[in-house]
N, C-alpha and C positions, 0 to 999 in steps of 0.2 A: 369282525366286521360282520352286521346282520347281511347277511345273502338276498340281495336287491337294493338295497338300499344307494343310493347316492352319495357320493360326497359332499363335506355339507353347503363348497363353496363351489361344484359345480362346476368344470372349466369350459363347457361349452356356452358359446353364446347362445340369447335367449332369442327368438322369433320375435322381429321388429314390425308389429301391426304399424297399417299406416295413419296415418296421423290423419283425424277429421273432425268435425266440431260433435259426434257420434253418441252412440246411444248412453254412457255411462250422466255425460254434461244432462243430456233431453233427461233422465233420471232422477238427478238433482235437482233440476229445475222443475220437473216436475212436484217433486216432494217439494219443495219451498213453497209451491206456490199455491196449493195443496193443502198446509199443514196450517196455515192459517186459517180457515174455514170449518177444520175438521175439528180442528181441536182446539180450541180462541185459549184455555186455563194455559194445554203446554207453550204453547207458543210467549205465546204474553210472560211468563218463567225463562226462556233461552232471551227474550230481547232483554229481559230485565237484565238478565248476567253479563251480556252485550255489555251492558250501560255501566255496568257495578264494573267493569273489568275496566273500560275507558277511563270510568271518574273518579275512581282510590289511585292509589300510588301503591304499588307491589312492591315494596322493599322486604324480601324474601327469597330465602335461598332455594327454595325444597322445590322450586316452578322452572318452567320458561314457558314464552307467547308460542303456539304452532301457528305456524302460514297457512292462511286460508286454503292452501292448494293442501295443504298435510291433514285438513280439515276433510275435507272435499272427499281424499284418499279415504278416511278412518268412515266416514259416510258411503263408501262405493256396498256395491251390489255382491262384492265377497260379504259381506255380511250373514246373504245366504246360506255359504259353501260351508260343512261339514269334510272335516280330510283326516282323521288321526294318523297322525306316521310324517314321514319326511318322505319330499319331490323321487317321484319314482319307484315308492314305495311304498303307499299309501294304503289303509286300510277302508277307503270306501271309494265308487266311480266319481266323474265328474270332475275330476281334478286341475284334470292340463293346465287352466290360465291359471290357478291358484301353485300348479309346482312353480311355474317363472316367474311368476309372483315373489316368492320366496328364495328361490335361485338368484331372482334382483338384487333384493333384499340383502343376502347374503354375501352374495357382490361386490356393495357400499360396503359393507358392514368391515369386510377382511381387507379394501382399501383403504378404508379411511383411517383402519389403525394398525395397519402394518400386518394385520393379522393371517396366519396360514386358514382358522376357519373358526367361521360363526357359527350358532345358531342361533336364527332369531326369534326364537317360539316362545322364550317365558313373557308370560303375562306381567310381569314388573320386575327388578332388578332382586326383589324378598324374596319371588318364585326362583329369581336364576340362581341366587344365594344359598335356598334351600335343594334344589335343585345337585347344585355337585356338592353341597357340604352329605346328602344322602348319598350322594352316587361313588363317595371315598374314604368315607365313615362307619361307623357299623354303633346303633344304641350304646353308649358307655366310654366311646372312643372322649378325647382330650381334643377339645377344640382352644383356642388361643386366640382371643382377639382385643380389638382396646372396650374400656371397660365404659358405661353407656354415659357415666357423669362426667367421663372425660371427654364425650362427642362419636362415646363408638355406635353402631345400631342393632335395634334389638336381632337379627339375624346371627350374628357375631357373636350369640352366645348369651343375651339377654335373659334372666331367670325365667321371666313375662314369653317370652319367645320358648316356640317349640325343641331350638338349635340351644335354649339352656335348657331342656328336660331331656328330651332324648341322649346329648351328651356334656362328657363330665367338660365346663365350661373354666376356663379362668381367662382373667384381663388381666391387660398389663395400662398404664396410667400415665401422665402425665409429667412432666420434672417441675420441679419451683419454676422454671420460668414459663410454663407452658405449653413445652414441646417436647414429639414423643421420647418416652427416655427409651434408647436403646438400648444401652447394659441391663434395666428391668427386662427389657423382652428375652434378651440372649441368656438373663437369667430364673427366668421361669422354662423356657425352653426346655434349658437342659433339668431343670425338676421334673418336670412333665409327661415329656417329649410330647408333644401334640400331636396330632394325626393331621391338621390343620393350623396351619398359622393364617389370619385373616391381618392385612394391610389394606386398612381401609377403615370409612369415618362419616358420618354424618353430620358431624359440626365440630370441624378440626381445618381451622385458617392458615393452615400450613401445608409446607414441601412435601412427600413422602420421597424417602429415600429406599426405594423400592431393590436396590443391591443390595442396601444391608441388611435385610429383611430376608432376603433371597438366602446370603450367609448363615443365618440366625436357619434357616430351613434348613439347610442344606446338612445343616452340622448336626443339627435336631432327629434328620431325616422323618421332615414333615414336608408337605404341601403347602405352597405357597398360595394362596386366595387373594389377588387386587382386588381391589372392591372401587372401583373409577367413579358410580353411578354421580356425586355432587360432581366433579371434577372431568367426563368426559371431552366436553365442551373446549374444554384449554388442552388436554390430554388431545384433539383431536389438532387442533389449530397451531400442536408446538411448544405450549404454552406451560406444560408443566410435563415432568417426565411419563412416556412414556410407558408399564410396565409386561406390555403384551409379551415380553418377545425375555422378560427377567421373572415372571411370576407363573407358577404351573398353568393356575388360569385367572382369569380376568372376566369381572361383570360388571355391568352398566344398567342402568335404567333408558329409556330413550324419549323421558321428557325434567327431568329435570333442570341440563343443560342444553339437549339437543335440537332443542324446539321442537320435540315431534310429540305421537304420542302417549298415552300412558304404556308403558310395556317397558324389557330387558330386551338385556343381551348375552349372551355367554361368549366371549373372544380368546381366540386358543393361539399363540404362537408359536417356538421354534418348541415347547414340549410336546404339541400337539398329535404328534406319532410314537411319541414314548408310550415303550409297554407299560402298563400298570404292575400285573401280577397282586401280591396279596390273593385279598376276600374279591379279588375280581380279575377282569383279564381283557385283555386287547389294549389297545394304544388309548393312550388318554382322549381324543375327538370321540372313539368311538363311544367311551364312557361318561361323555357329557353327553350323546346320546340320547342313550339310556336310558339318565337321569335325567335328563325331562319328560320323554315320553320314551317306555310310559308309564315311570317311576314314578314320580310327582307332576304330573299334567296330562289331559288328555288330547279334548280338541285345539287346536292354534285359532286364534282370531285371526282371522283371516286379512280381515278389511283395519286391521292395526299391522299387520306382518306390512300391509301396502303403506300404510301412512309412517310406518318405518322408511322403508323403502325411498318415497322422498323425505322424508327428513334428512336421511342417510346422504340423501344425491344433493342435498341442502347445503349442507356442512360441507364438503367438497369443496365449495368455492370460495373463491377468494371476499367477498362481505360476510362469508360469517367468522372469516381467520381475523377482522377490520371490527368486527363486534365481538370476540373472544377477547382482544389488547382494550377492547371500551370496559367489558366488564372488571376485567383484573387491572386498572386503570382508578376506576370509581370507586372496585372495592377501600383500594389502597390512599385514596384521598379521602373515599370517607373514611378510613381508619382511622388516620390522620387528622383529620378533623374535631370526630367525638375526643380524639386524646387531650388534645387541644382546649376543650371547653373541659378539663377534669378528670375524662370515665375510663373505669380502666377495664381493660379487653385483656381477652385470654390472650396467651399469648405476647401479649401486647404490640399488634397488629394482625395481617393476613397477607400472605401469599397469592390468593386464589379468588375466589368471588365474596371471599365470604366472610361477615363478622363477628364479633361473638360477644356482650356488652356483660360485662360482669355488675348484675347492681347490690351483690348482694356486704358493699356498704355503707349503701343509703337507704335502707329501710325497705326501697317496695317490690314488690317481684313480677317475677315476666311474668304471671298470671295480668295480673293488674294492669303493667304498661302492655302486654298484648289488647287486654278490651281496649283501652284510655285511647291507644294509639287508633285504632279501627273506629273508634266512634265520631275520630279525627279524618278519617278517609285515607288511613296509611294501617298496611297489612305488615304485620313484623311476627311471627311465634317463640313465644314462649319455651326455655331453651335451659338444660342444667348444666353449672358448670362444675368446676370440678373442687372436690369435695362439698357438694350443696351439702345442706340441710334442708331443704327442704322437698316435698315429693313433687314426683312428675307431673302433676297436676297443674303444682303453685309453679316451681322453678325460683330460682335467685339469675337467672339469666335470659335473653334475649338473643335471637338470631338475627342477623341482616344478613342481605344480600342486594349484587347487581344487576341478576341475570335482565329481570325484566325491567329495571332503570335502564341497562344498557339499552334492551333492545325498540325503549322508548324514542332512544337518541340524547337520553340525558346524559352528560358528560363530568367534566371532573368540575366545570365549573358550576356546575349544578350540584354537587354533592357539599359544598360546606352552608348552601339551605336544607338539606336531605338529615346532615348534622345539626343543624342547630330546632329544625324541629323535633327530634327525635330526643334534642335533649332540652328546648321547651317542657314538656310532656312529660319525661323525668322526673323535672325537676317542680312540676307544676304536684303530680301525685307526692310529691317528696312534703310540699307545704298543705299538703290537705292530709297528712297523715298517712297516706303508700296505700288508701283504696286507689276503684279504679274511676272512684270519682275526680272529675277536671272541674275549674272553675269557667263558669259557659260562657266568658268573653275570656278565658284564653282559649280553650276548645274552636271559639267561633275563627278568633286571628288564626290560627292553625289554620282549617276546615279550608279559610281562604287561601291563602298559600299553599293546599295542596288543590283547589281546583285552581286554579293558574299555572300552576307546575302541571295538572291532565291536561289542559287547555295549551299548553304553549307545546303538549310533545305527547300528543294522542300514540294510542297504537298504532302502529305503523297499517294499512288496508285492510285495516276493523271499521264497520261503520261508525262515524260519527255520533255520540248520543243526541238523541235529540232537545 
């Protein structure tokens, strides 16, 4: 362990300041009050973004809405703090308040996910993954992850990523049923003896069997990294298996499903104090610390860590569990409604928040569908599907998600309407030859329904669009 560094979770309690209407709030009020006068061009754009989020239906899997208090924490005076290192062992003076904020965020992360250690400094889950991989692997070592076309992430060894260039990347895929082929995973692990196996995805709508992956990793002598970036909210709510005590390391983002700021976490469970040996020494938790700082990051974003602390606190409450249940139920109803309209889904349905529409049989591309939907006020993103013959900028799939729909209060009763809107646009594109141009009358009808849904289900606690 590095001399002088406090444990990640710092068991001692942080001092609790008196609750007042104090300086932080006055500072935010002052900034909000002067910005329109001092920089009307910028504030006009910020106002436009709030209106856009209120007036458009975000059916995306890659984001969630941050509570106003999370946004306030992210805009705090902690943005002025530069403090490399960890609580109790900084390389800059004046970080004693930030030390307590970081400890609070780590304590909340470990409590929420049942972890023993948490590193809250990664700027994103991609940063977290890079930190973990460069802590556990050397250039040229073998990395086994889900193929990009099958739903994997760039940082899981894709050729376009540094992980696919520095490491020897091998990929597993999906079986004919659109689910992870564990026999293939085991066979590839035996053949290639990877240093790290990644159980995680950017676009996989089914449940992960982390225990089966750990068995494969143990047989191959590999580390198991579980990337739960997309399902972290469901994991926290107990609606998806929790890998923290099964995998050696777990990573996640804080914005995709946790309603937090842009950022990532590294979580360690039962393996936290495991001796690592090989080309690194010390407990796994210590290697993760060094993997983030100084190996892959410098100064942490102190204000973002405060916002993480606030979001993690909200995610620990009963309202978040209710929200997570709605997210999952909405996705299942949406998937069933699309199947009932004749659409093909990757794996035939969903277990989480994500619905993957396979457009390859209909002649329309994911990119054209994405653009056409956006002109109607619906956000969804193009996505590769297994065996995709189109390039990543075009794709043959569309990824839908229910995180924000559920946050706005849309429930199962509204999912049929949402499916009807997507179906109308996809069929309209097909009738028009597959380009992203819709019949103006059809587009107007879809936009009118979107406006009605957005009016009935405004973004909670955000100001109404004028």
